[in-house]
C-alpha positions as CSV (number, residue, x, y, z in Angstrom):
1,M,-12.9,10.4,-20.4
2,M,-9.7,8.7,-19.2
3,K,-7.9,10.7,-16.5
4,T,-4.2,11.5,-16.8
5,E,-1.7,10.2,-14.2
6,K,-1.5,13.7,-12.7
7,E,-5.3,13.9,-12.4
8,L,-5.5,10.5,-10.7
9,K,-2.9,11.5,-8.3
10,E,-4.7,14.7,-7.4
11,L,-7.9,12.7,-7.0
12,V,-6.3,10.4,-4.5
13,K,-4.5,13.2,-2.7
14,E,-7.8,15.1,-2.2
15,K,-9.6,12.0,-1.1
16,Y,-7.0,10.9,1.4
17,G,-6.6,14.4,2.7
18,Q,-10.3,14.2,3.6
19,I,-9.8,10.8,5.1
20,A,-7.0,12.1,7.4
21,L,-9.6,14.3,9.0
22,Q,-12.2,11.5,9.6
23,N,-12.3,9.0,12.4
24,K,-11.4,5.3,12.0
25,E,-15.1,4.2,12.1
26,A,-16.0,6.4,9.2
27,N,-13.1,5.2,7.1
28,Q,-13.7,1.5,7.9
29,A,-17.3,1.7,6.9
30,S,-16.3,2.7,3.4
31,C,-14.3,1.0,0.7
32,C,-10.8,2.0,1.7
33,G,-12.3,5.4,2.6
34,S,-14.1,6.0,-0.7
35,G,-17.2,7.3,1.1
36,C,-19.5,4.6,-0.4
37,C,-21.1,3.5,2.9
38,S,-22.2,-0.1,3.6
39,D,-24.3,-1.5,6.3
40,E,-23.4,-5.1,5.5
41,V,-19.8,-5.1,6.7
42,Y,-17.7,-3.1,9.1
43,N,-14.3,-3.8,7.4
44,I,-14.3,-4.5,3.7
45,M,-10.6,-4.8,3.2
46,N,-8.9,-4.1,6.4
47,D,-7.1,-6.7,8.6
48,D,-7.1,-6.4,12.4
49,Y,-3.9,-4.9,13.7
50,S,-4.9,-4.4,17.3
51,N,-3.0,-7.4,18.7
52,M,0.3,-6.5,17.0
53,K,3.1,-5.1,19.1
54,G,3.7,-1.4,18.4
55,Y,0.0,-0.9,17.4
56,S,-1.3,2.6,17.9
57,S,-5.1,3.1,17.7
58,D,-4.6,6.8,17.0
59,A,-2.6,5.9,13.9
60,D,-5.0,3.2,12.6
61,L,-7.4,4.8,10.1
62,G,-8.6,1.4,8.9
63,L,-7.3,1.8,5.4
64,G,-5.1,-1.2,4.9
65,C,-5.8,-4.5,3.1
66,G,-3.3,-6.7,4.9
67,L,-0.6,-6.9,7.5
68,P,2.7,-6.5,5.6
69,T,4.7,-5.7,8.7
70,Q,3.7,-9.1,10.1
71,F,5.5,-10.9,7.2
72,A,8.3,-8.4,6.6
73,Q,11.0,-10.2,8.6
74,I,12.2,-6.9,10.2
75,R,15.2,-7.3,12.6
76,K,16.8,-5.1,15.2
77,G,18.7,-2.3,13.7
78,H,17.0,-2.4,10.3
79,T,16.2,0.7,8.3
80,V,12.6,0.3,7.1
81,I,10.6,2.4,4.6
82,D,6.8,2.4,4.6
83,L,5.3,3.5,1.3
84,G,2.1,5.6,1.7
85,S,2.5,5.7,5.5
86,G,-0.8,7.5,6.3
87,A,-1.2,8.2,9.9
88,G,1.8,6.0,10.8
89,N,0.4,2.7,12.0
90,D,2.6,0.4,9.9
91,C,5.7,2.6,10.8
92,F,5.0,2.2,14.5
93,I,4.6,-1.5,14.3
94,A,7.9,-1.7,12.2
95,R,9.6,0.5,14.8
96,H,8.8,-2.1,17.5
97,E,10.5,-4.7,15.3
98,T,13.6,-2.7,14.4
99,G,14.0,-1.2,17.9
100,E,15.7,1.9,19.0
101,S,18.8,1.0,17.1
102,G,16.9,1.0,13.8
103,K,15.2,3.6,11.8
104,V,11.7,3.8,10.2
105,I,10.8,6.3,7.4
106,G,7.2,6.8,6.3
107,I,6.7,8.4,2.8
108,E,3.4,10.0,2.2
109,F,2.3,12.7,-0.3
110,T,-0.8,13.9,1.6
111,S,0.0,16.8,3.8
112,A,-2.8,16.2,6.3
113,M,-1.6,12.6,6.7
114,I,1.9,13.7,7.3
115,N,0.8,16.1,10.0
116,K,-1.3,13.4,11.7
117,A,1.6,10.9,11.6
118,R,4.0,13.4,13.1
119,E,1.6,14.2,15.8
120,N,1.2,10.6,16.6
121,A,5.0,10.0,16.7
122,E,5.4,13.0,19.0
123,K,2.8,11.6,21.4
124,L,4.5,8.2,21.4
125,G,8.0,9.8,22.0
126,Y,9.6,8.0,19.0
127,N,12.7,9.8,17.8
128,N,13.7,7.2,15.2
129,V,10.5,7.4,13.2
130,E,10.5,10.0,10.5
131,F,7.8,11.1,8.0
132,R,8.8,12.6,4.7
133,E,6.4,14.2,2.3
134,G,7.0,12.9,-1.2
135,D,5.8,10.8,-4.2
136,I,6.7,7.0,-4.0
137,E,7.4,7.2,-7.7
138,Q,10.3,9.4,-6.8
139,M,11.2,8.6,-3.3
140,P,13.2,11.2,-1.2
141,I,15.6,8.3,-0.2
142,S,19.2,7.7,-1.2
143,S,20.0,4.6,-3.2
144,N,21.1,1.3,-1.6
145,T,20.3,2.5,2.0
146,V,17.2,0.5,3.0
147,D,16.9,-3.0,4.5
148,V,13.1,-3.5,4.2
149,V,10.3,-1.8,2.3
150,V,6.7,-2.3,3.4
151,S,3.5,-0.9,2.1
152,N,-0.2,-1.5,2.8
153,C,-2.9,-1.0,0.2
154,V,-1.1,1.9,-1.6
155,L,0.5,0.8,-4.9
156,N,-2.9,0.0,-6.3
157,L,-3.6,3.8,-6.0
158,V,-0.5,4.7,-8.0
159,P,-0.9,5.0,-11.8
160,N,2.6,4.0,-12.7
161,K,3.3,0.9,-10.6
162,D,6.4,0.0,-12.6
163,K,8.1,3.3,-11.5
164,V,7.4,2.4,-7.9
165,F,9.0,-1.1,-8.2
166,K,12.0,0.6,-9.9
167,E,12.2,2.9,-6.9
168,I,11.9,0.1,-4.4
169,Y,14.8,-1.6,-6.2
170,R,16.9,1.6,-6.2
171,V,16.5,2.3,-2.5
172,L,17.0,-1.3,-1.2
173,K,20.4,-2.4,-0.2
174,P,21.6,-5.5,-2.1
175,G,20.0,-8.4,-0.3
176,G,17.2,-6.1,1.0
177,H,13.6,-7.1,0.6
178,F,10.0,-5.9,0.6
179,S,6.7,-7.1,1.9
180,I,3.7,-5.4,0.3
181,S,0.0,-5.9,0.8
182,D,-2.1,-4.7,-2.2
183,I,-5.3,-5.2,-4.1
184,V,-5.2,-7.1,-7.5
185,L,-7.7,-8.4,-9.9
186,V,-8.3,-11.9,-11.0
187,G,-10.5,-12.7,-14.1
188,K,-13.0,-10.5,-15.7
189,I,-14.0,-7.4,-13.7
190,P,-16.8,-5.1,-14.8
191,E,-15.3,-2.0,-16.6
192,K,-17.5,0.3,-14.5
193,I,-15.7,-0.9,-11.3
194,R,-12.3,-0.5,-12.9
195,T,-12.9,3.1,-14.1
196,A,-15.3,4.8,-11.7
197,A,-13.3,7.6,-10.0
198,E,-14.7,7.1,-6.5
199,M,-13.9,3.3,-6.7
200,Y,-10.4,4.3,-7.9
201,A,-9.8,6.2,-4.7
202,G,-11.4,3.2,-2.9
203,C,-8.7,0.8,-4.0
204,V,-10.4,-1.2,-6.7
205,S,-10.2,0.6,-10.1
206,G,-6.5,1.4,-9.5
207,A,-5.8,-2.3,-9.1
208,I,-4.4,-4.3,-12.0
209,D,-4.4,-8.0,-13.0
210,K,-2.6,-10.2,-10.5
211,D,-0.4,-11.8,-13.2
212,E,0.6,-8.4,-14.5
213,Y,1.4,-7.2,-11.0
214,L,3.6,-10.2,-10.3
215,S,5.4,-9.8,-13.7
216,L,6.3,-6.2,-12.7
217,I,8.1,-7.5,-9.7
218,V,10.1,-10.1,-11.8
219,S,10.8,-7.7,-14.6
220,N,12.4,-5.2,-12.2
221,G,15.0,-7.7,-11.1
222,F,13.6,-9.0,-7.8
223,T,14.1,-12.6,-6.8
224,E,12.8,-15.1,-4.2
225,M,9.2,-13.8,-4.9
226,A,6.7,-15.4,-2.6
227,L,3.0,-14.9,-2.0
228,Q,2.7,-14.6,1.7
229,K,-1.0,-14.2,2.0
230,E,-4.1,-14.0,-0.3
231,K,-7.7,-13.4,0.5
232,Q,-10.7,-12.6,-1.7
233,I,-12.4,-9.2,-1.0
234,F,-16.2,-9.3,-1.0
235,I,-17.8,-6.0,-2.1
236,P,-21.3,-5.7,-0.7
237,D,-24.2,-5.1,-3.2
238,D,-25.1,-1.8,-1.7
239,I,-21.7,-0.5,-2.8
240,L,-21.9,-2.1,-6.2
241,N,-25.4,-0.6,-6.7
242,N,-23.7,2.7,-7.1
243,Y,-21.9,1.5,-10.2
244,L,-23.7,-1.6,-11.6
245,T,-27.2,-2.7,-12.5
246,E,-28.7,-5.7,-10.6
247,E,-28.1,-7.9,-13.6
248,E,-24.4,-6.8,-13.8
249,I,-24.0,-7.5,-10.2
250,E,-25.5,-11.0,-10.6
251,N,-23.2,-11.7,-13.5
252,F,-20.2,-10.4,-11.5
253,R,-21.0,-12.8,-8.6
254,K,-21.0,-15.7,-11.0
255,E,-17.4,-15.1,-12.3
256,D,-14.6,-17.3,-11.0
257,G,-12.3,-14.4,-10.4
258,G,-12.7,-11.2,-8.4
259,I,-10.9,-8.7,-6.2
260,F,-8.1,-10.1,-4.0
261,S,-5.8,-8.8,-1.3
262,I,-2.3,-10.2,-1.5
263,T,0.8,-9.8,0.5
264,I,3.9,-10.4,-1.6
265,Y,7.6,-10.7,-0.8
266,G,10.6,-10.1,-3.0
267,E,14.3,-9.6,-2.6
268,K,16.9,-7.4,-4.3
269,P,19.7,-9.8,-5.3
270,Q,23.1,-9.6,-3.5
271,E,25.2,-7.8,-6.1
272,S,28.4,-5.8,-6.0
273,C,27.5,-2.2,-6.6
274,D,31.1,-1.5,-7.6
275,D,30.1,-3.3,-10.8
276,P,29.0,-0.7,-13.4
277,N,26.5,-3.3,-14.8
278,C,24.8,-3.6,-11.4
279,R,21.1,-2.7,-11.6
280,C,21.7,-0.2,-8.7
281,H,23.4,2.0,-11.3
282,T,21.0,1.5,-14.1
283,I,17.6,2.1,-12.5
284,Q,16.8,5.7,-12.1
């Protein structure tokens, strides 16, 4: 039976509330924290942050699928939003780039994650990094106030991705931009992977087709779209065994497509928001 958007959100909230209380090693040994353990790999989706300036090991739960802050072109004084900020790692790296004159706001709807991120910010002594509890489909952010939006392996968990891109457009200043790392699908993916609830919380079943994902960006008015990074994600057999037969796994391996991590860039056009036809006024 297909779950409603509300049920899917509650599933993700519950799962990531549990993840907030686990250590990094437990999270990295699973598929984005889904709990389906694998002895074949240590990191399935996560890229290594440890050499990036601003990195905090306490804030790195190993849940990402890219390095969006590396590509985000953040400058001193920028206001940056991180969607699905978790324990705060991307926010702290963004804070290094924007400096003390800038501001970084993490938006997260899991209370346990918010608490962990705030504790980390307190330990680091950062007074220009803030964490707000909220839904990224309805961001607690004023319109036209943000220079850069980043997000790491989060939109794939959101049932209504179109709403999120509308919200990103709303909060960005004209000329602002985003850099988002996410999971997308290419080609034929077994239905069992797409729909299994545990895999949904683990970043795969919530993902959509790559072309559909890119079309959402274009249809919401963003320009200068660029694929900054792309890599295929290999899901080990011992994880797939929880969902597929050996024959199904063999057929899946033969397919040309698969599961990919992408980092994508887009800009909100420079428009006069005094113009009543400006999209700033039409996107709610």
